[in-house]
N, C-alpha and C positions, 0 to 999 in steps of 0.2 A: 705544733705551734709555729707561727710565721718565722720567729727568730732562728728556727732550726733549719729553715730552707735556704741553706748556703748553696751556691752553684754546684759544689761538689757533692753535697749530701742529696740534693734534688736529683742530680743525674744519676746517682747510685740507686736511690730509691725508685726513680722512674723506670730504670732498667730492670730492677727486680720485680717491681709491681706489674710492669707490662708482661713480663714472662709468665707471671703467676696468673693474671686474669686471662691471658691467651690460652694457657693450658686448661684452666678450670672452665672457661666458656666453651672451649671445643669439646671437652669431656662432657659437659652438660648437654650440649647439642647432640652428640652422638648417642648419649643415654636417653635423651628426650624423645628422640624418634620412636624408641620402644616404650617410653613411660608416657602415658597419657596424662599424668598428673604434673607434668612440667609446667611451671608457671613462668610466663614471660618476664615478669619482674625479677624472678630469680636469675634469669639469663642475662638481662640487659642492665638491671640496676647496678650490679657490682662494677661493670664497665663504665657507666656514667659517673658514679661516685669517684672512682679512681681518676677518671679524666678531669672532673671538675677540681679534685684536690691536688693531684700531683702531675698529671700528664698534659694538661692544657698549657700550651707555651713551651713545652719541653721538646727535646729532639725526637720524642716518641709520640708527638701529637698526630702526625700524618698516619703513622702506623696504627695508632689507636682508632682513627676515623675509619681507616680501611678495614680494620678488624670488626668494628661495629657494623659497617656496611655489609660485610660478608655474613655476619651473624643474622642480620636482618633478612638478607636474601635467602639464606639457607632456611631459616625458621619460616619465612613466608612460603617457600616452596614446599616444606613439609606439611604445613597446615593447609596449603592449597590443594595438594594432592589428596588430602583427607577430606576435601570439600568443606572445610571449616572456614568459609569465606570471611565472616565477620572478624574472627581471631586473626586471620591473615592480614587483613586490612588494618587492624589495630596495631600490628607491629609497625607499620608505616607511620601511624599517628603517633605512637610512642616515640619513635625516632624524631618526628618533627618537634615534639615537646622537649626533647633533650637538648643539650649543648652541642651535639654532634651532628645535627642536621646540616647537610652541605649547602654551600652558597648556591644561589639559583643558577649560575652559569655552569655549575658542576654537577647539577642534578641528573642531566642525561646520562653521565658516565655510570650512575648507579641505577637509574630507572629503566633503562632500555630493556634489559633482560627480563624484568618483571612485566613490563608492558607487553613484550612478545609472548610471554607465558600466559598472561591474562587474555590477550587477543586469541591465541591458539585455543585456549579452553572454551572460550565463548563460541569460536567456530566449530568446535567439536561437539558441544552439548546440544541435545535435542531441544526443541522450543520450550517445553514445559520445564525441563531441568535447568534453564537459564534463569527462571524467575527468582529463586533464592539468591543466586549470585548477583544478579542485577540489583536486587533490593539492598544487598550489603554494599555494593558499589555506590548506589545513590546515598545511603546513609553516611558513607565516608567520602563524599564527593569533594569537599572542600580540600582535604588533604590529598586525595588520590588525583585530582585534576592538576594540582600544583606539582605533585611528584612526577606524574607521567608526562606532563607537558603537552604541547600543541599536536604532536604527532598522533597521540592517542585519544584526542577529544571525541572522535567518532564513536568511542565505546560508550560514552555518556549519552550521545544521541541515540544509540542503539538501545540503551537501558531505558530511556524515557519513551522511545517508540514502542518497545516491548510492553511497557506498563500503561500505554494508552494515555499518558499524561501530556496532552497537546500544548499546554501553556509552557511547561518546562522544556518540552521538545523544541518549541520555537525559540525560546531564550538560548538554548545550546546551539542551535543552528546559527544564531547570530554571532556566536563566537568562533565559528569555522571560517577558515580560509579556503575558499572552493578549490584553489589550484594546488594546495599543499598535499604532498604525498610522502609517505614514509619511504626513506632511501632503501633500495633493495640491496644495496652494498652493505647495509648494517647487518651484523651478526644475527643469524636466525630468521631473517626476513625473507619470506618467499613471495613470488609473484601472486600467488593465491591469497596470502595475507594482506598484501597491498590492495588487491582487489576487493577483499572483504571490507576494509576500512572505507573504501570508496563506495562500495555497494550500500552499506548501511546508511551513509549519508544521503545517497541517491534516493533510497527506499523511504527515508524519513521526509525528504523533500517532496516526494510524490504524495505521501499521506497528507500533507498540508496543501496539496495542489499547487506547489511551485514547480510547474512542469518545465519551464524554461531553464531553470537553475539545475534540475536534475538530469536533463538531456545529455549535456556534455560529459557528465560523470558516467552515465551508462555506457557511453561510447568509448571510454577509457579502459573498460574492463575486458581483459584478454584471456585470462586463465579458464580453463575448461569448466570447472565447477561454478564459477560465478557468472561466466558468460551464459551458461545454461539458464541462469536465473535473471540475467539482465535483459535478454532478448525479449521474453514476454513483457517485461516492464517498459521496454522501448516502444513496443506496439501500444500498450496502455497510454504511455506518455503522448504519443502522437494523437490518440483519441481525446486525451485530456486537453490537448491544444486545439482540437477540432480539425486536425489535419487528417481527415479520414482517408483521402486518397494515398497519402504518404503511409499511413498505417497499413493499408492493403499491400502497396507496393513493397514496403519493407518486410511485412510479416509473412506473406504468403510463401516466398521462396525460403524463408527461414525454417519453416515447419519440418522440411525434410532434413535440415542440418542438425536439428535438435535431437538429443539423445534419449530423453525419457518422454513417456506418454503423457505424464502430468504437464510437463512444459508445452508439449505440442497442443494439448487440449486448451491450455490457458491462452495461447496465441490464437487458436481457432475461435474460442468464445469471443475474443476481442475483435476479431475480423467480422464475426456476425454483427456485433454492435457497430462497428465502423461502416459496414455496408448499410445497415438500417438507418443509422443517423445521418450518414452522408448521401443516402439515396443512390448508391453505386451499384444499380440493379444489374448491370452487365457483368459484374464480378462475382455474383452469387454462385453461379454454376461451377466456377473455378474453385471456390471454397468448398462447395459440397463434394466435388470430385476429389479434392485433397483430404477431406474428412473420411470419405470411403477408402481411399488409398492408405490412410494411416490405421485402418482397422477399426474405426469408430462405427459402432452399429446399434441396432435396437433403439432403446429410449434415448440413448446419447446422440444418436444420429438425427433425431426429430427436430432440434432447433435448426439444423442446416437445411432440412427439407421445408420447414416452415418458411425460412428466409427465401429459398429458391422458389417456393410457390408464390410468395408475395412479390418477388422480383419478376416473375413471368406475368403475374396479374397486372403489375404496373406497366409492363411492356405490351399488354394486351394479347399475350400468346396463350390462348385458353387451353390447348392441348397439354402443354407442359404444365400449366397451373394445376389442372385436374390431377395429373400423374403425381406431382410432387405433394400436393396437399392430401390426396387420398392416402399416399404412403405414410405421410406425417401423422395423419389422424389415427392411422391403424397403430403406429408405434407409441404414440403418446396422445391419447384423446383428451387428457386433462391439462395439456400445455396452455400457458397464458395466451398463446396466439390462436388457440383452437376455435374460438367463436369468430374471430376475424377470418380465419381460413374458410369456415363454413359460409360466411357471408359472401366472400369473394368466389367461392365455389358456385354459390347460387347465381351470381352475376354471370359467371361463365356458362353455366347450363342454360340460363335465360338467352344468352347470345347465341347458343347453339340450338335454340328453340326447343329445349327439353324442359318444359315448364314444370312438369311434375317433380322432376329431380331438383329444380331450383326452389320450388315451394317447400319441398321436404327439408332442404338445407336451411332455408330461412326459418322454417318453424322450429327447427331444432335450436337455432340461435334464440328465438323468442322464448321458447321453454326454459332456456338457460337463465334468463332474467339478467343477463349481462347488461350493466348500466349504460354502456356505450353502443354496443352492437345490436342488442335486442330491439331497441326503438327503431333503428334503421332497417332492420329485418322485417319488422312489422309494417313499416311504410312500403317496403318492396312487395309485400304480400297484398296489401290493400290496393296498390297500384295495378297489380297483376289481375286481381279479381274484379276491379273496377267498381262503380257505384251500385 
């Protein structure tokens, strides 16, 4: 009853009550890790009720808020470790619905460690394993975005990029401050973690073709793991901006600096596109040489040979054109550029006055019924045979 709440009695009851709920909640937590049946309402509700009835406004208010925050953080960590993503996020939502939710300016004190834990988990999980975590994060995005704050907004960008939801991805990108970076001095924050949060933002911007905005972000990345991923994206970024000369100038020296073959191959594939689209024919031999140097061979080497063959054809160097195209057709006769290669080979053989070889190449193109190259090859045969 309200009339019993004298200052002296309130202080006595608050003191006793706080000690009891602290002991019981800590006991429940320690047992709950072993007991899968622990219900969160049994853990949090007694604290909420005690706070609302006796502890709010008392000398134990701050201690009760801190106790509740520690309960949430501990319970969140336990559920998170067991990959019970939805239940973990629900502990934050339950906190928000209680009277113990911190003021906005005090949220970072409580949210930072959870933000770091969440970020590290996303970094560690394989792509497919991220799906249920991202789904749960999206389902709880209103509470979690408020709780985590601006430092961790890239996690929501990453979630929507992972789920291929372009509309929501663009909406979250608008909320981002491009120059904001998580302070490395914060507890638990590594350079790799900072770079991950920058990388996912840059990757999302690339996916919606906002190349100019993603370029400076990619250049910020310095840690070994994410630099390895950022370099191929930088080359693709230059291609996206149609800066093909810059793509080759930057990308070619980087190939030797990369540590993994998939990263090297990704850069090399972009260089093939850059040379083709930019008509940088004199660079093709350098790219082919680098591909051979990196141990790329057999069918995987064919695109570089087709590129080199086309480049030599454009420069009207028939001897090299024949050599490159012949090797390319041997390694991958079904490549998309195969009919073009045969047509250009025919032109070279014609130039070298090897008419039968030229006709043989063109007839093969005609027989392929390629929509573009077959009619051209047929015209060459007709011109050769005359009326």
